[in-house]
FIMI-652925 format. One record per residue: x, y, z of N, C-alpha, C, O, CB in turn; residue number from 1; chain; residue in three letters. Coordinates in steps of 0.02 Angstrom, whole numbers, plus 50000, padded with zeros to 5 digits. Glycine has a CB too. Layout:
# FIMI-652925
R   n_X   n_Y   n_Z  ca_X  ca_Y  ca_Z   c_X   c_Y   c_Z   o_X   o_Y   o_Z  cb_X  cb_Y  cb_Z   k c   r
R     X     Y     Z     X     Y     Z     X     Y     Z     X     Y     Z     X     Y     Z NUM A ALA
...
This chain:
# FIMI-652925
R   n_X   n_Y   n_Z  ca_X  ca_Y  ca_Z   c_X   c_Y   c_Z   o_X   o_Y   o_Z  cb_X  cb_Y  cb_Z   k c   r
R 37187 61203 52202 37269 61223 52214 37277 61297 52221 37259 61332 52173 37321 61199 52147   1 A MET
R 37298 61322 52268 37323 61386 52294 37363 61421 52240 37383 61386 52193 37367 61375 52357   2 A THR
R 37376 61488 52240 37406 61515 52185 37496 61501 52212 37542 61496 52170 37374 61604 52173   3 A VAL
R 37507 61497 52284 37556 61493 52299 37588 61415 52276 37635 61402 52239 37551 61515 52362   4 A ARG
R 37553 61381 52305 37557 61296 52272 37592 61305 52182 37648 61290 52161 37448 61251 52268   5 A LEU
R 37537 61331 52151 37558 61330 52084 37632 61368 52065 37674 61356 52022 37500 61363 52047   6 A ALA
R 37627 61416 52115 37688 61455 52071 37748 61409 52087 37790 61385 52049 37706 61544 52098   7 A ALA
R 37740 61403 52148 37804 61354 52173 37808 61289 52132 37863 61265 52119 37796 61330 52254   8 A ALA
R 37747 61259 52109 37759 61199 52067 37786 61221 52002 37826 61190 51967 37696 61157 52056   9 A LEU
R 37762 61273 51990 37801 61293 51899 37881 61329 51917 37927 61320 51877 37738 61379 51840  10 A MET
R 37889 61364 51969 37967 61366 51991 38003 61306 52003 38061 61316 51988 37975 61402 52053  11 A VAL
R 37997 61263 52019 37997 61196 52023 38015 61158 51955 38067 61129 51940 37933 61178 52048  12 A SER
R 37959 61166 51919 37962 61130 51859 38028 61179 51813 38079 61154 51788 37875 61128 51821  13 A THR
R 38014 61232 51812 38078 61282 51755 38153 61260 51784 38199 61256 51744 38072 61393 51766  14 A VAL
R 38164 61246 51858 38228 61252 51893 38237 61165 51854 38283 61152 51815 38227 61269 52000  15 A ILE
R 38190 61119 51872 38198 61062 51850 38227 61038 51778 38270 60997 51762 38145 61043 51861  16 A GLY
R 38189 61076 51745 38204 61081 51669 38269 61113 51655 38307 61082 51618 38149 61121 51632  17 A LEU
R 38292 61183 51684 38340 61213 51665 38398 61154 51693 38441 61138 51651 38340 61290 51694  18 A GLN
R 38400 61128 51749 38458 61068 51781 38480 61035 51699 38536 61036 51675 38409 60988 51851  19 A ALA
R 38430 61013 51674 38419 60945 51611 38458 60994 51558 38502 60970 51522 38315 60915 51578  20 A CYS
R 38442 61061 51555 38481 61099 51503 38548 61109 51505 38584 61123 51553 38460 61156 51497  21 A SER
R 38560 61100 51446 38658 61131 51439 38665 61179 51443 38725 61188 51439 38704 61128 51379  22 A PRO
R 38634 61235 51452 38626 61293 51460 38632 61328 51519 38650 61387 51522 38582 61301 51439  23 A LYS
R 38611 61281 51585 38603 61310 51633 38555 61362 51650 38498 61346 51634 38647 61324 51639  24 A GLY
R 38561 61423 51681 38520 61452 51695 38501 61511 51642 38466 61557 51663 38534 61465 51754  25 A HIS
R 38522 61510 51577 38525 61564 51542 38459 61562 51511 38439 61619 51496 38583 61566 51497  26 A GLU
R 38428 61526 51499 38343 61518 51485 38309 61557 51528 38265 61597 51512 38310 61445 51496  27 A GLY
R 38328 61546 51587 38286 61585 51655 38303 61661 51635 38262 61706 51630 38322 61562 51749  28 A VAL
R 38386 61667 51623 38377 61749 51623 38347 61776 51567 38328 61835 51570 38441 61787 51628  29 A GLU
R 38339 61745 51516 38318 61760 51466 38249 61796 51460 38228 61847 51433 38324 61710 51437  30 A ALA
R 38220 61741 51503 38152 61760 51511 38146 61812 51555 38105 61854 51536 38111 61709 51533  31 A ARG
R 38178 61825 51613 38195 61864 51656 38188 61936 51627 38147 61977 51646 38258 61844 51678  32 A LEU
R 38249 61948 51562 38257 61996 51540 38182 62016 51497 38168 62076 51492 38322 61991 51507  33 A LYS
R 38149 61979 51475 38097 61994 51439 38022 61997 51471 37979 62033 51446 38102 61951 51389  34 A THR
R 38012 61962 51520 37952 61956 51562 37923 62008 51589 37953 62062 51584 37962 61920 51610  35 A GLY
R 37880 62006 51612 37852 62070 51640 37884 62055 51738 37917 62007 51756 37740 62071 51623  36 A SER
R 37866 62103 51773 37898 62102 51855 37851 62052 51871 37890 62020 51907 37892 62179 51913  37 A GLU
R 37792 62015 51872 37773 61976 51912 37786 61904 51893 37785 61857 51933 37713 61991 51925  38 A PRO
R 37802 61896 51800 37820 61848 51810 37896 61832 51822 37905 61771 51827 37793 61823 51772  39 A GLN
R 37960 61874 51830 38032 61863 51850 38008 61855 51925 38033 61806 51953 38095 61929 51832  40 A ARG
R 37969 61886 51957 37970 61855 52044 37943 61783 52038 37972 61739 52070 37909 61903 52107  41 A GLN
R 37892 61768 52000 37869 61705 52003 37911 61647 51981 37908 61591 52005 37815 61704 51970  42 A ALA
R 37952 61668 51931 38013 61621 51911 38056 61620 51955 38077 61563 51964 38047 61636 51854  43 A LEU
R 38088 61674 51998 38146 61667 52052 38131 61673 52126 38169 61694 52170 38197 61719 52039  44 A THR
R 38062 61648 52133 38054 61668 52176 38084 61598 52231 38065 61541 52215 37985 61697 52172  45 A ALA
R 38119 61603 52278 38149 61554 52313 38212 61513 52262 38236 61457 52273 38086 61505 52339  46 A GLY
R 38227 61555 52209 38292 61522 52176 38362 61538 52197 38373 61598 52190 38292 61538 52108  47 A THR
R 38415 61505 52219 38472 61551 52247 38512 61558 52194 38518 61514 52151 38514 61524 52309  48 A PRO
R 38544 61619 52193 38594 61644 52155 38556 61665 52074 38583 61657 52019 38656 61583 52155  49 A GLY
R 38483 61696 52089 38448 61701 52028 38424 61779 52058 38391 61787 52110 38383 61631 52007  50 A VAL
R 38447 61828 52020 38421 61896 52051 38344 61920 51997 38344 61929 51936 38499 61966 52045  51 A ASP
R 38300 61924 52033 38231 61925 52003 38240 61990 51986 38192 62004 51949 38164 61906 52049  52 A SER
R 38281 62047 51995 38276 62113 51967 38321 62118 51900 38331 62172 51873 38299 62165 52023  53 A GLN
R 38353 62045 51871 38389 62050 51814 38355 62078 51759 38294 62073 51764 38413 61991 51798  54 A ALA
R 38379 62111 51698 38330 62129 51647 38292 62187 51676 38278 62230 51634 38282 62069 51628  55 A GLY
R 38274 62196 51729 38225 62242 51757 38224 62324 51710 38274 62333 51675 38249 62251 51845  56 A ALA
R 38189 62360 51710 38204 62435 51682 38253 62459 51749 38247 62436 51806 38120 62493 51669  57 A PRO
R 38302 62510 51729 38333 62537 51755 38407 62499 51800 38457 62527 51824 38286 62566 51783  58 A GLY
R 38390 62433 51797 38438 62393 51831 38501 62369 51776 38495 62363 51715 38396 62328 51863  59 A LYS
R 38551 62359 51810 38610 62344 51767 38608 62266 51765 38584 62236 51812 38683 62376 51796  60 A SER
R 38633 62235 51711 38646 62177 51699 38699 62143 51741 38702 62081 51743 38658 62176 51638  61 A ASP
R 38735 62176 51772 38796 62165 51816 38787 62177 51857 38833 62202 51889 38847 62187 51811  62 A SER
R 38731 62171 51886 38704 62163 51942 38673 62081 51966 38656 62063 52023 38653 62215 51938  63 A THR
R 38672 62044 51906 38634 61986 51915 38700 61930 51927 38756 61937 51904 38577 61972 51845  64 A ALA
R 38679 61879 51964 38734 61842 51992 38732 61779 51926 38677 61758 51905 38719 61813 52086  65 A LYS
R 38788 61757 51902 38779 61693 51854 38836 61653 51889 38897 61657 51894 38790 61706 51762  66 A HIS
R 38786 61613 51909 38825 61526 51927 38873 61510 51878 38864 61518 51818 38767 61451 51923  67 A PRO
R 38921 61489 51903 38989 61454 51861 38975 61362 51859 38964 61319 51901 39080 61475 51917  68 A ARG
R 38981 61365 51785 38968 61295 51775 39041 61254 51792 39096 61279 51783 38940 61284 51695  69 A ALA
R 39028 61179 51820 39086 61158 51827 39143 61147 51798 39132 61098 51762 39081 61128 51840  70 A PRO
R 39204 61165 51791 39253 61156 51755 39270 61072 51729 39296 61031 51767 39303 61188 51794  71 A ASP
R 39253 61058 51662 39253 60996 51637 39310 60990 51586 39307 60953 51536 39187 60981 51609  72 A THR
R 39350 61021 51598 39393 61018 51552 39460 60965 51578 39470 60955 51638 39410 61094 51536  73 A ARG
R 39503 60933 51524 39527 60860 51549 39598 60901 51585 39624 60951 51561 39546 60787 51472  74 A GLU
R 39617 60867 51644 39690 60886 51669 39735 60873 51631 39728 60816 51610 39711 60858 51723  75 A ALA
R 39783 60898 51610 39844 60890 51591 39916 60888 51618 39938 60934 51653 39843 60922 51561  76 A ARG
R 39947 60843 51605 40018 60845 51649 40048 60912 51605 40019 60930 51554 40078 60758 51644  77 A LEU
R 40106 60943 51629 40147 60987 51600 40184 60960 51546 40209 60904 51556 40187 61013 51645  78 A PRO
R 40194 60989 51488 40230 60959 51428 40303 60942 51465 40328 60978 51508 40236 61018 51355  79 A LYS
R 40331 60885 51441 40391 60862 51472 40462 60902 51427 40470 60900 51366 40389 60770 51466  80 A ALA
R 40500 60931 51466 40557 60951 51442 40623 60923 51417 40664 60885 51444 40568 60978 51477  81 A ARG
R 40621 60956 51347 40695 60921 51332 40736 60926 51351 40772 60970 51326 40721 60921 51293  82 A ASP
R 40759 60891 51401 40833 60877 51450 40860 60824 51421 40829 60784 51386 40826 60857 51536  83 A SER
R 40922 60821 51435 40959 60764 51420 40982 60746 51486 40995 60790 51527 41015 60774 51369  84 A LYS
R 40986 60691 51496 41000 60637 51549 41078 60647 51562 41128 60641 51526 40981 60556 51521  85 A PRO
R 41068 60664 51629 41139 60667 51672 41169 60605 51651 41148 60548 51644 41133 60670 51759  86 A GLU
R 41241 60641 51640 41292 60606 51633 41315 60545 51691 41331 60557 51749 41337 60657 51624  87 A PRO
R 41313 60489 51667 41349 60453 51734 41415 60483 51766 41458 60513 51734 41370 60380 51714  88 A ALA
R 41416 60474 51814 41473 60485 51852 41533 60440 51829 41523 60384 51804 41456 60474 51923  89 A ALA
R 41606 60473 51840 41643 60427 51799 41669 60391 51835 41671 60412 51893 41687 60449 51759  90 A PRO
R 41691 60342 51825 41731 60278 51875 41782 60315 51912 41812 60364 51890 41776 60209 51828  91 A ASP
R 41787 60295 51957 41847 60324 51995 41894 60285 52034 41878 60256 52086 41826 60367 52038  92 A ILE
R 41953 60284 52008 42005 60229 52039 42027 60242 52112 42077 60277 52121 42073 60227 51995  93 A ASP
R 41996 60220 52157 42021 60243 52225 42054 60205 52260 42047 60209 52321 41978 60260 52265  94 A ALA
R 42090 60167 52236 42131 60112 52239 42207 60155 52290 42246 60183 52252 42148 60080 52145  95 A ASP
R 42221 60158 52348 42293 60192 52369 42348 60156 52356 42405 60179 52361 42300 60207 52440  96 A PRO
R 42334 60103 52340 42394 60078 52315 42433 60121 52244 42490 60113 52222 42375 60003 52298  97 A ASP
R 42382 60162 52222 42422 60187 52142 42456 60240 52165 42496 60265 52125 42371 60215 52069  98 A GLN
R 42449 60272 52233 42497 60323 52248 42571 60301 52288 42611 60342 52310 42457 60374 52291  99 A PHE
R 42577 60234 52292 42632 60234 52316 42676 60239 52257 42663 60228 52198 42641 60182 52359 100 A ILE
R 42728 60257 52284 42797 60270 52223 42776 60341 52195 42822 60370 52167 42802 60202 52145 101 A GLY
R 42730 60365 52196 42712 60432 52143 42748 60482 52174 42761 60491 52233 42627 60459 52134 102 A ALA
R 42763 60517 52116 42814 60572 52124 42742 60639 52156 42686 60643 52131 42867 60593 52026 103 A SER
R 42764 60678 52209 42730 60730 52212 42676 60769 52155 42616 60782 52156 42777 60763 52226 104 A PRO
R 42726 60778 52110 42691 60801 52043 42620 60760 52025 42563 60781 52013 42745 60789 51979 105 A ARG
R 42645 60700 52028 42580 60644 51997 42534 60652 52054 42479 60652 52026 42601 60547 51986 106 A VAL
R 42525 60659 52110 42486 60663 52174 42443 60725 52161 42382 60721 52151 42533 60670 52243 107 A VAL
R 42481 60790 52160 42446 60841 52153 42397 60842 52084 42339 60864 52080 42494 60895 52157 108 A ALA
R 42429 60819 52042 42371 60811 51965 42328 60768 51991 42275 60779 51962 42402 60773 51883 109 A ALA
R 42318 60716 52037 42268 60679 52049 42227 60700 52112 42170 60677 52122 42292 60615 52051 110 A GLN
R 42255 60742 52153 42208 60756 52214 42205 60842 52230 42172 60874 52271 42241 60711 52287 111 A LEU
R 42249 60860 52186 42254 60958 52202 42297 60956 52244 42326 60906 52264 42186 61009 52237 112 A GLY
R 42306 61014 52262 42354 61033 52321 42323 61024 52362 42262 61030 52363 42383 61094 52331 113 A SER
R 42378 61000 52428 42363 60969 52492 42337 61027 52552 42366 61081 52550 42433 60931 52515 114 A PRO
R 42290 61020 52600 42262 61082 52628 42329 61087 52670 42344 61142 52693 42182 61079 52672 115 A ALA
R 42371 61033 52680 42434 61077 52722 42498 61021 52698 42492 60972 52662 42420 61084 52834 116 A GLN
R 42547 61043 52724 42612 60998 52694 42654 61010 52773 42666 61065 52798 42664 61041 52603 117 A ILE
R 42666 60964 52793 42706 60964 52856 42787 60934 52854 42801 60876 52840 42663 60921 52907 118 A ARG
R 42820 60972 52867 42904 60952 52852 42927 60926 52918 42929 60965 52966 42959 61024 52827 119 A ARG
R 42945 60863 52925 42978 60819 52972 43026 60783 52918 43014 60733 52884 42924 60766 53019 120 A GLU
R 43087 60826 52923 43138 60784 52893 43157 60726 52909 43157 60708 52967 43185 60807 52891 121 A PRO
R 43176 60689 52861 43184 60695 52795 43117 60698 52743 43110 60716 52685 43225 60640 52781 122 A PRO
R 43066 60669 52801 42985 60660 52773 42957 60740 52741 42988 60794 52738 42925 60633 52854 123 A ALA
R 42896 60725 52723 42852 60783 52712 42783 60721 52709 42769 60670 52679 42874 60841 52630 124 A GLU
R 42750 60773 52771 42675 60742 52753 42607 60782 52717 42588 60837 52737 42647 60720 52823 125 A ILE
R 42584 60755 52677 42537 60794 52628 42477 60782 52651 42451 60728 52641 42538 60774 52555 126 A TRP
R 42450 60824 52681 42385 60815 52710 42322 60830 52676 42315 60891 52677 42384 60849 52762 127 A GLN
R 42276 60803 52648 42204 60824 52617 42144 60814 52686 42146 60767 52726 42183 60762 52539 128 A TYR
R 42111 60849 52686 42048 60858 52728 42000 60867 52680 42001 60902 52630 42048 60916 52779 129 A ARG
R 41941 60817 52712 41874 60820 52693 41824 60809 52744 41839 60780 52796 41863 60778 52644 130 A MET
R 41754 60835 52729 41720 60830 52787 41712 60747 52802 41688 60707 52762 41650 60872 52778 131 A PRO
R 41741 60731 52875 41740 60657 52911 41804 60639 52884 41816 60589 52918 41675 60599 52892 132 A GLY
R 41842 60643 52853 41913 60606 52835 41982 60655 52833 41979 60715 52821 41906 60571 52755 133 A CYS
R 42015 60636 52840 42064 60651 52848 42140 60608 52793 42158 60554 52817 42056 60645 52920 134 A VAL
R 42166 60623 52749 42192 60569 52738 42292 60602 52722 42316 60655 52702 42138 60529 52668 135 A LEU
R 42310 60562 52736 42404 60588 52755 42441 60540 52702 42428 60479 52697 42443 60564 52858 136 A ASP
R 42489 60575 52663 42522 60554 52616 42591 60568 52646 42610 60625 52662 42503 60583 52551 137 A LEU
R 42626 60512 52652 42686 60505 52688 42746 60510 52616 42751 60463 52576 42684 60422 52740 138 A PHE
R 42792 60579 52611 42841 60585 52535 42894 60592 52581 42895 60628 52630 42831 60657 52466 139 A VAL
R 42946 60545 52556 43019 60531 52566 43050 60552 52507 43017 60561 52455 43037 60458 52582 140 A TYR
R 43123 60561 52511 43158 60562 52468 43190 60483 52429 43206 60435 52465 43201 60606 52498 141 A PRO
R 43195 60481 52363 43227 60442 52342 43254 60435 52288 43263 60493 52268 43206 60409 52350 142 A ASP
R 43278 60394 52244 43330 60396 52181 43321 60459 52135 43365 60495 52111 43320 60327 52131 143 A GLN
R 43253 60466 52128 43211 60497 52088 43208 60555 52109 43209 60596 52063 43155 60472 52080 144 A ASP
R 43203 60581 52171 43183 60647 52192 43150 60625 52246 43185 60609 52294 43141 60693 52144 145 A GLY
R 43074 60620 52252 43037 60609 52313 42984 60566 52283 42974 60573 52223 43010 60677 52351 146 A LYS
R 42943 60515 52321 42884 60479 52304 42844 60459 52376 42875 60449 52429 42905 60411 52258 147 A SER
R 42798 60456 52373 42749 60439 52422 42750 60367 52439 42732 60326 52397 42683 60459 52399 148 A VAL
R 42775 60343 52516 42799 60299 52532 42741 60243 52564 42748 60182 52558 42849 60325 52569 149 A THR
R 42684 60276 52598 42643 60264 52648 42592 60329 52632 42601 60387 52614 42683 60259 52724 150 A TYR
R 42531 60288 52647 42479 60341 52671 42428 60300 52700 42420 60241 52685 42448 60391 52613 151 A LEU
R 42389 60338 52747 42329 60340 52799 42279 60383 52802 42287 60442 52787 42348 60347 52855 152 A GLU
R 42217 60357 52824 42165 60390 52832 42130 60400 52905 42130 60354 52946 42127 60363 52788 153 A ALA
R 42105 60453 52916 42075 60431 52991 42016 60476 52988 42004 60508 52937 42129 60447 53065 154 A ARG
R 41978 60479 53042 41894 60516 53035 41947 60570 53096 42002 60562 53124 41787 60454 53072 155 A ASP
R 41890 60626 53096 41909 60695 53142 41939 60680 53207 41989 60712 53225 41843 60740 53161 156 A LEU
R 41913 60630 53247 41931 60623 53302 41989 60565 53301 41988 60528 53350 41872 60613 53341 157 A THR
R 42047 60549 53244 42099 60524 53250 42082 60442 53225 42126 60409 53196 42125 60539 53320 158 A ALA
R 42029 60422 53236 42017 60333 53229 42035 60325 53157 42018 60367 53116 41926 60299 53244 159 A ARG
R 42073 60267 53138 42063 60255 53070 42021 60236 53042 41978 60197 53062 42090 60230 53050 160 A PRO
R 42029 60266 52973 41960 60232 52933 41998 60208 52856 42058 60215 52844 41882 60306 52918 161 A VAL
R 41952 60182 52813 41970 60151 52746 41998 60202 52710 41967 60255 52701 41913 60119 52706 162 A ALA
R 42055 60191 52686 42092 60225 52645 42047 60266 52586 42046 60325 52570 42141 60175 52619 163 A ALA
R 42009 60205 52558 41987 60194 52500 41930 60228 52491 41917 60255 52438 41981 60132 52487 164 A GLU
R 41881 60231 52559 41829 60295 52544 41840 60352 52553 41805 60394 52525 41777 60297 52573 165 A GLY
R 41892 60369 52595 41922 60443 52613 41929 60444 52543 41875 60453 52515 41996 60458 52665 166 A CYS
R 41981 60438 52503 42018 60462 52431 41970 60442 52396 41990 60466 52343 42092 60431 52403 167 A LEU
R 41901 60407 52378 41840 60424 52336 41810 60492 52348 41797 60536 52306 41785 60373 52348 168 A GLU
R 41802 60493 52407 41758 60575 52418 41814 60612 52398 41797 60658 52361 41728 60605 52508 169 A ARG
R 41893 60606 52411 41934 60671 52393 41927 60669 52309 41919 60721 52278 42025 60668 52423 170 A LEU
R 41931 60610 52279 41942 60631 52203 41865 60639 52173 41862 60656 52114 41991 60566 52155 171 A MET
R 41819 60632 52198 41760 60657 52175 41743 60727 52184 41714 60761 52141 41715 60622 52200 172 A ARG
R 41762 60748 52240 41771 60824 52254 41823 60865 52216 41821 60927 52214 41788 60832 52324 173 A ALA
R 41868 60830 52187 41914 60865 52157 41883 60880 52082 41884 60931 52047 41984 60826 52160 174 A ARG
R 41854 60816 52071 41840 60796 51998 41752 60846 51973 41726 60860 51919 41831 60685 51998 175 A LEU
R 41730 60862 52058 41658 60897 52046 41702 60987 52025 41691 61021 51975 41590 60892 52145 176 A ALA
R 41747 61002 52081 41770 61064 52054 41802 61088 52009 41816 61148 52010 41791 61083 52079 177 A SER
R 41824 61041 51951 41853 61043 51888 41806 61035 51845 41824 61056 51789 41901 60999 51878 178 A LYS
R 41743 61010 51847 41687 61019 51810 41624 61073 51827 41589 61093 51780 41665 60958 51809 179 A THR
R 41614 61093 51892 41577 61147 51905 41605 61197 51918 41574 61249 51930 41539 61142 51945 180 A GLY
């Protein structure tokens, strides 16, 4: 057996034993610091990540490379925040019939101020606009003052749409502006 083969077997054995050790390369590094120069070279010949000069006189330990062991910590989910569930959206009565016969004051309390009031005597047309729909309420004089007699909804191209859907969006937007 040649000296090179013996050295290679010894290095392989040391590396193999170190791989089984829970301390990894620490044992090799300790021997590198205490051993002679030929021993250090024999132990580290062909070993990637190990500096044969580690622990040698005049050499700083900071130049030795230390391979990192794999992270074996368990992954953890972030702690749950103490958050309250969002309150359910309140039910909205989007029945257009509730506005027929209502006074302008009741309408304004429910829907807010109209985007436009168009006067066409004897009527007033209260117009509410939302993205995708326009709601018109026709207000006429009656024995108690004024009240809504008719309403209609249309899209932005003037095609008729269901008043319930338009009214619901309008009422939800109004509610959001009050609470937001």
